[in-house]
N, C-alpha and C positions, 0 to 999 in steps of 0.2 A: 504494500500500500504506500509506503514511504517513497519507493522508487517511482511509482506512478505519479505521486504528488510532485516530486522533483522534476520529472519529465514535463508535466503540465505547467509548472512554474517557469521552466526554461524555454518552452516553445515561444512564448511572446517575445522573449529576449532575442531569440534567433531571428525572428521576423523583423524586429525593429532595428537590429544591428546591420542587416543587409542593406547596403547602400543602393538606392534606386538610381539608375542612370538618369542624369538630368537631360531634359530636352533642350536642344540647342536652337536658339532663335536665329532666323536667317539674318545675315548682315548685308545691308544694301551696299553695293559697290559705289553708290552715289551719295553716301552720307557725308554731311558736312555743310559748310556755309556756301550758299550760291547767291549770286548777285548779277543783275543785268538791267536791260531796258526793254520797253515795249514801244512800238511805233504804229502809226497809221499806215495804210497801204501805200501812201505816197512818200514813205520814209520820214515823215515828221515825227520827231520824238514826243511821246506822250509823257513818259516819266520812268523812274527807276522801280525795280522790284528787288526784293531779297527774301531769302528763305533758308531755313535750316531743314535739312533732310535727315531724319532719324535713321538709326540702324535698321528699323523695320520698314523704311520707305515712306514714312509719313512726312508730308510737306507742311511746314508751318511758317508763314512769313507775312510780309506786307507789300503793298504796292501803293505808289503815289502818282497822282495825275497832275499835270500843270493846270488843268481846269479846276480841280478840287485839291488844293495842296495839303490835304491831311492823309495820313496813312490808313488804308483799309486792309482787313485781314485777307490773306491769300492762303487757302488751305487745300490739301489734296493728297495724292499718292504718286509714287513712282515705282514701277516694277523693277525687278532685278535685271530685266533686259533693257531698261531705260525709257519705257513708255511713261511720259509725264502727263498727268491729268490733275489740274488744279482750278480753283474758281475763287472769284471775289463775289460774295453774295450767293444767292440761289434763285432758281426758277426764273420768273419774269423780271427779276431785278438783279441780274448777275452778269458777270463776264467770265467766260470759260477760256482757259489756257490749255492747249493740247500741244504735245510735241515729243521730241526724242532727245534723251541725254546720251552722250557717248564720251567716255573718258571724263575730262574736266570741262566739256563744252556741251551746251544744250541750245536748241532753238525750236521754234514752232509757230503756230498760229493762235490768235485770240479772236473771240467774237463776243459781241455784247447783245444780250437779249433786251436791253433797255432801249437802245436806239438803232439797233441793226448794224452798227459800225463793226469793223474788223481790221486786223492788221497782223503784224508778226512780232515775235519777241526773241531775244537771245540772252545768254548768260554763261557765267563760268563758275566752277567750283574752286574756291580759294584755299581749300585744304589739301589739294593734291599737288 
């Protein structure tokens, strides 16, 4: 009976001392501080944008326009293959930024659901 009791008491210790393998979170090859500008189709500069890309590919930054000189939130995601998808605002009151990152450079298009305007953007990763 004592042996059975000892075995039963030791079993939980065996299971709690086994180290479970930790899951590794993917690390984005594009993580770091990015900064650039966005332009109208005729190459007129609208303003700067900047963002931090996290190790999981989350974009968190701001954009400024010469028309409204205050910063607005720029949020989105980037895949490990570099597909960039971010927005200022949402739905009928937003500006979408789509593009491609490669190495320390990125570029793409933007379009506004507010007034139908569009243009292009580019930027660099300053951590590489």
